[in-house]
C-alpha positions as CSV (number, residue, x, y, z in Angstrom):
1,R,19.5,-9.8,62.8
2,I,23.1,-8.8,63.7
3,S,24.2,-5.3,64.7
4,I,27.7,-4.7,63.3
5,T,29.8,-2.7,65.8
6,F,32.6,-1.4,63.6
7,C,34.3,-1.8,60.3
8,T,37.6,-1.1,58.6
9,Q,37.9,0.0,54.9
10,I,40.6,-1.9,53.1
11,K,41.9,-1.7,49.6
12,F,44.1,-4.1,47.7
13,K,45.2,-4.8,44.1
14,T,44.7,-7.8,42.0
15,T,46.7,-8.6,38.9
16,N,44.4,-6.7,36.7
17,Q,42.3,-4.4,38.7
18,E,42.0,-2.4,42.0
19,F,38.9,-2.3,44.1
20,G,37.9,-1.7,47.6
21,F,35.9,-3.8,50.0
22,T,34.7,-3.6,53.6
23,L,35.9,-6.1,56.1
24,W,33.4,-6.3,58.9
25,H,34.6,-7.2,62.3
26,F,32.1,-8.3,65.0
27,I,33.6,-9.6,68.2
28,S,31.4,-9.7,71.4
29,N,30.7,-12.0,74.2
30,S,27.2,-12.7,73.1
31,L,28.1,-13.6,69.5
32,P,31.8,-14.1,68.7
33,M,31.5,-14.2,65.0
34,M,33.5,-12.9,62.0
35,I,31.2,-11.8,59.2
36,L,32.7,-11.6,55.7
37,S,30.9,-10.8,52.4
38,S,30.8,-13.6,49.8
39,R,32.8,-11.5,47.4
40,V,35.6,-10.9,50.0
41,T,35.5,-14.6,50.9
42,R,36.0,-15.8,47.3
43,H,38.9,-13.5,46.8
44,A,40.5,-14.2,50.2
45,R,40.4,-17.9,49.4
46,S,42.4,-17.4,46.2
47,L,44.9,-15.3,48.1
48,V,45.5,-16.9,51.4
49,G,43.9,-20.3,51.0
50,N,41.1,-21.9,53.0
51,R,42.3,-20.6,56.4
52,V,39.9,-17.7,56.0
53,L,36.4,-19.0,55.7
54,P,33.0,-17.7,56.8
55,P,31.3,-18.2,59.1
56,I,34.1,-18.8,61.6
57,T,34.2,-18.2,65.3
58,S,36.3,-15.4,66.7
59,S,38.5,-18.0,68.4
60,S,39.4,-19.9,65.3
61,F,40.0,-16.7,63.4
62,E,42.2,-15.2,66.0
63,Q,44.2,-18.4,66.3
64,S,44.9,-18.1,62.6
65,A,45.1,-14.4,62.0
66,L,47.0,-13.3,65.0
67,S,49.7,-16.0,64.9
68,P,53.0,-14.7,63.7
69,S,53.3,-17.0,60.7
70,F,49.8,-16.1,59.5
71,M,50.3,-12.4,59.8
72,K,53.1,-12.3,57.3
73,T,51.1,-14.3,54.8
74,A,48.0,-12.2,55.3
75,S,49.9,-8.9,55.1
76,Q,51.9,-9.8,52.0
77,R,49.3,-11.6,50.0
78,L,45.9,-10.2,51.1
79,F,46.8,-6.6,51.9
80,H,49.9,-6.4,49.6
81,S,51.8,-4.6,52.4
82,T,55.4,-4.8,53.1
83,P,57.3,-4.6,56.4
84,T,57.6,-1.1,57.9
85,V,61.1,0.3,57.2
86,L,62.1,2.4,60.2
87,Q,64.9,4.9,60.3
88,E,67.2,3.9,63.2
89,P,64.5,1.9,64.9
90,T,64.8,1.8,68.7
91,V,63.2,-0.4,71.2
92,L,63.2,0.0,75.0
93,V,62.9,-3.4,76.8
94,M,62.0,-3.2,80.5
95,G,63.4,-6.2,82.3
96,S,66.0,-6.8,79.7
97,S,68.1,-9.0,82.0
98,G,65.2,-11.4,82.8
99,A,64.5,-14.7,81.3
100,L,61.8,-13.3,78.9
101,G,63.2,-9.8,78.5
102,S,66.7,-10.9,77.5
103,V,65.2,-13.2,74.8
104,V,63.0,-10.4,73.5
105,A,65.9,-7.8,73.5
106,K,68.3,-10.2,71.8
107,H,65.8,-11.2,69.1
108,L,64.8,-7.6,68.3
109,G,68.4,-6.6,68.2
110,N,69.8,-9.4,66.1
111,N,66.9,-10.5,64.0
112,V,65.0,-7.2,63.5
113,G,68.1,-4.9,63.5
114,M,66.7,-2.6,66.1
115,R,68.7,-0.5,68.5
116,V,68.0,-2.0,71.9
117,I,67.9,0.0,75.1
118,G,67.8,-2.3,78.0
119,A,66.5,-1.3,81.5
120,D,66.7,-3.5,84.6
121,I,67.9,-3.6,88.2
122,I,70.6,-6.0,87.1
123,D,73.3,-5.1,84.7
124,K,73.4,-6.3,81.1
125,P,72.3,-9.9,80.3
126,G,74.9,-12.5,79.7
127,G,75.1,-15.2,77.0
128,G,77.6,-13.2,74.9
129,W,75.0,-10.5,73.9
130,H,74.5,-7.0,75.3
131,P,72.0,-4.3,74.4
132,D,73.3,-1.2,72.7
133,A,72.6,0.9,75.8
134,F,71.5,0.1,79.3
135,V,69.7,2.0,82.0
136,T,70.2,0.7,85.6
137,L,67.0,0.9,87.6
138,P,66.6,1.1,91.4
139,Y,65.7,-2.2,93.1
140,D,63.6,-0.6,95.7
141,G,62.1,2.8,96.3
142,E,59.2,4.9,95.2
143,L,57.5,4.9,91.8
144,S,58.7,8.5,91.3
145,D,62.3,7.4,91.7
146,L,61.9,4.7,89.2
147,T,60.2,7.0,86.7
148,T,62.8,9.7,87.1
149,R,65.7,7.3,86.8
150,L,64.3,5.7,83.7
151,T,63.4,8.9,82.0
152,K,66.8,10.5,82.6
153,G,68.6,7.4,81.4
154,V,66.6,7.0,78.2
155,G,67.0,10.7,77.5
156,R,70.8,10.5,77.8
157,V,70.8,7.6,75.4
158,L,68.5,9.1,72.8
159,G,69.8,12.6,72.8
160,E,67.8,15.7,71.9
161,D,65.9,14.5,68.9
162,G,65.8,10.7,69.6
163,E,62.7,8.6,69.4
164,I,61.5,5.1,70.5
165,N,59.6,3.0,68.1
166,C,58.6,0.3,70.6
167,I,58.5,-0.3,74.3
168,V,58.3,-3.8,75.7
169,C,57.5,-4.1,79.4
170,A,58.8,-7.6,80.2
171,S,59.8,-7.1,83.8
172,G,57.9,-8.8,86.6
173,G,57.7,-11.5,89.1
174,W,55.5,-13.8,91.1
175,E,54.9,-14.2,94.8
176,G,52.1,-16.1,96.5
177,D,50.1,-15.0,99.5
178,P,51.8,-15.5,102.9
179,K,50.3,-17.8,105.4
180,L,48.2,-15.7,107.8
181,P,48.5,-16.0,111.6
182,M,46.1,-18.3,113.4
183,P,43.1,-16.8,115.3
184,D,44.9,-17.5,118.6
185,A,48.2,-16.1,117.5
186,S,50.2,-13.7,119.7
187,E,50.2,-10.0,119.2
188,E,53.7,-10.1,117.8
189,D,52.8,-12.8,115.3
190,I,49.7,-10.8,114.2
191,E,51.9,-7.7,113.7
192,A,54.5,-9.7,111.8
193,G,51.7,-11.2,109.7
194,A,50.3,-7.8,108.8
195,I,53.8,-6.6,107.7
196,H,54.3,-9.8,105.6
197,Y,50.9,-9.5,104.0
198,S,51.3,-5.9,103.1
199,N,54.9,-6.4,101.8
200,T,53.8,-9.2,99.5
201,V,51.2,-6.9,97.8
202,E,53.6,-4.0,97.6
203,N,56.4,-6.2,96.1
204,M,54.0,-7.4,93.4
205,I,53.0,-3.9,92.5
206,R,56.6,-2.8,92.5
207,M,57.6,-5.6,90.2
208,N,54.6,-5.9,87.9
209,L,53.0,-2.5,87.7
210,N,55.4,0.2,88.5
211,P,57.7,-0.5,85.5
212,V,54.7,-0.3,83.2
213,V,53.7,3.1,84.7
214,A,57.2,4.4,84.4
215,A,57.5,3.2,80.8
216,G,54.2,5.0,80.0
217,Y,55.8,8.3,81.0
218,V,58.8,7.6,78.8
219,A,56.4,6.9,75.9
220,D,54.8,10.2,76.4
221,R,58.2,11.9,76.1
222,Y,59.9,9.8,73.3
223,M,57.4,7.5,71.4
224,S,57.5,7.9,67.6
225,E,54.7,7.8,65.2
226,E,53.2,4.3,64.7
227,G,54.7,3.4,68.0
228,L,54.0,0.1,69.8
229,F,53.6,-0.3,73.6
230,V,53.6,-3.9,74.8
231,V,52.8,-5.0,78.3
232,M,53.3,-8.5,79.5
233,G,50.1,-9.4,81.4
234,A,48.8,-12.7,82.7
235,V,46.0,-14.9,81.8
236,A,45.5,-15.7,85.5
237,A,44.6,-12.0,86.2
238,L,41.6,-12.3,83.9
239,N,39.9,-14.1,86.7
240,P,40.0,-14.0,90.6
241,T,43.4,-15.2,91.9
242,P,43.0,-16.9,95.3
243,G,46.3,-17.7,96.8
244,M,48.1,-14.9,94.9
245,L,46.2,-11.7,95.7
246,G,49.2,-9.4,95.2
247,Y,50.1,-10.9,91.8
248,G,46.5,-10.7,90.6
249,L,46.1,-7.1,91.7
250,S,49.3,-6.0,90.0
251,K,48.7,-7.8,86.7
252,N,45.1,-6.7,86.6
253,A,46.2,-3.1,87.1
254,A,48.7,-3.6,84.3
255,H,45.8,-4.7,82.1
256,H,43.9,-1.6,83.1
257,F,46.8,0.5,82.1
258,V,46.8,-1.1,78.6
259,H,43.0,-0.5,78.3
260,T,43.3,3.1,79.4
261,L,46.3,3.9,77.2
262,G,44.4,2.3,74.3
263,A,41.3,4.4,74.9
264,M,43.5,7.5,74.9
265,S,45.1,6.6,71.5
266,G,43.6,7.2,68.1
267,K,43.6,3.4,67.3
268,G,41.5,2.4,70.3
269,I,37.7,1.8,70.4
270,G,35.1,2.6,73.0
271,N,31.9,4.5,73.6
272,K,31.4,8.1,72.7
273,S,32.4,9.3,76.2
274,L,35.7,7.4,76.1
275,R,36.5,8.6,72.6
276,K,35.8,12.2,73.7
277,E,38.2,11.9,76.6
278,G,40.8,10.2,74.3
279,R,40.7,13.2,71.9
280,K,41.4,15.5,74.8
281,A,44.5,13.5,75.8
282,R,45.8,13.4,72.2
283,R,45.8,17.2,72.0
284,H,48.8,17.2,74.3
285,S,50.4,13.9,73.3
286,Q,50.4,13.6,69.5
287,Y,52.2,10.3,69.6
288,L,48.9,8.8,70.8
289,D,47.3,9.4,67.4
290,T,49.0,6.5,65.8
291,M,50.3,4.4,68.8
292,T,49.0,1.0,69.6
293,A,49.1,-0.4,73.2
294,I,48.6,-4.1,73.7
295,G,48.8,-6.6,76.5
296,I,50.3,-10.0,75.8
297,L,49.0,-12.6,78.3
298,P,50.9,-15.9,78.7
299,S,49.6,-18.6,81.0
300,M,53.0,-20.2,81.8
301,I,56.3,-19.1,80.2
302,D,59.0,-21.8,79.8
303,T,61.8,-20.3,81.9
304,P,64.4,-22.0,84.2
305,A,62.7,-20.4,87.2
306,N,59.3,-21.8,86.3
307,R,60.7,-25.2,85.6
308,K,62.4,-25.2,89.0
309,A,59.1,-24.2,90.6
310,D,57.1,-26.9,88.7
311,P,59.5,-29.8,88.0
312,K,56.6,-32.1,86.9
313,G,55.0,-29.6,84.6
314,N,54.1,-30.4,81.0
315,Y,56.6,-28.1,79.3
316,D,55.2,-28.8,75.9
317,L,52.2,-26.6,76.9
318,W,54.3,-23.8,78.1
319,T,55.0,-20.8,75.9
320,K,58.6,-20.3,74.8
321,P,60.1,-16.8,75.2
322,I,61.3,-16.8,71.6
323,D,57.8,-17.3,70.3
324,I,56.6,-14.2,72.3
325,A,59.6,-12.3,70.8
326,K,58.6,-13.4,67.3
327,G,55.1,-12.2,67.9
328,I,56.3,-8.8,69.0
329,E,58.5,-8.7,65.9
330,E,55.5,-9.1,63.6
331,Y,53.5,-6.4,65.3
332,I,56.5,-4.1,64.9
333,E,57.0,-4.8,61.2
334,Y,53.3,-5.0,60.2
335,P,51.5,-2.1,62.0
336,A,48.4,-2.6,59.9
337,L,47.8,-6.1,61.4
338,R,48.0,-5.0,65.0
339,P,44.7,-5.3,67.0
340,H,42.9,-2.3,68.3
341,S,44.9,-0.3,70.7
342,G,44.0,-1.4,74.3
343,S,43.6,-5.1,73.3
344,L,44.6,-8.0,75.5
345,I,46.0,-11.0,73.6
346,K,46.4,-14.4,75.1
347,V,49.4,-16.4,74.0
348,S,49.7,-20.1,74.4
349,A,51.9,-22.9,73.0
350,S,50.7,-24.4,69.7
351,K,49.5,-28.0,69.9
352,G,50.7,-28.8,66.4
353,D,53.9,-30.6,65.5
354,E,55.5,-27.4,64.2
355,G,55.6,-25.8,67.6
356,G,55.3,-22.0,68.0
357,A,52.6,-20.1,69.7
358,V,49.0,-19.1,69.2
359,F,47.9,-15.5,69.8
360,T,44.1,-15.2,70.7
361,L,42.3,-11.9,71.2
362,V,40.6,-12.0,74.6
363,R,39.5,-8.3,74.8
364,S,39.6,-5.4,72.4
């Protein structure tokens, strides 16, 4: 006997009739299973082919249903939905000059037609493309300075009534743990080791967490209805991270930010107590009613810096930045197919000949 945790009511039209059905989702650690009624299954087969078949594991479903290519097919053929048409759509890309952020910014600007506001410590990315507007961020300093600088810069670009449809936090970095002094080290070496140890953790928090927190404040001021808040997390931070304590702490904290923002939104899930606190937050921040916050967790991104750090790596198994950008594009254009707000989604390179990436839900 299975206890169903939640369901979503969906309606769609056939060629000669309209009827409703209930699509039951059940995802848990004890029984990762997708349950579909036989009536839904028969109709789904005729619409999207045999890629939707019960019973199927959550892993195989997610690899199909969350991949960018499948989302278009499912949305257009099963749900009869069309891409969301936005009035002057605007995206804020944190880390827009980096290896990942520049690809995301360029793709959303050129291929999606969004107005791109870039934000980074370095000026506009090269390659012959520039965002529509750019906010220069401080390299060092307190979180309050970063948040203030970002908020003022975005406000100047948007004007009095401007809105942001999507925020992508693609900034970040990696630094391993420093080598600690030996037990018989001198007092000066111990003191220097303490400083290096602390600075490493602070650097990781400054690079991987602070931009997310600052962008969260900007979302509270400028996010539109049906907004999307994307945080680049890390698969490694789902587990202990020996040898890279600061990195693991900062990425895990970024994941926690996604979970909390998701619990505050109207599209999140959680227990009764969490939902109650979420409703309180939404009284003062109406954008949370329809906003979705998600974390995208790559294992290894195929960037020049990562190739230099691992010259013998199997690059075929690394996720290409453009595939992450395409996945974000689908979530922007098809809000109905986003996972629950607060979800973490693992992204990895597809093992098929066609390339691309596989998006797998690891926590909702």
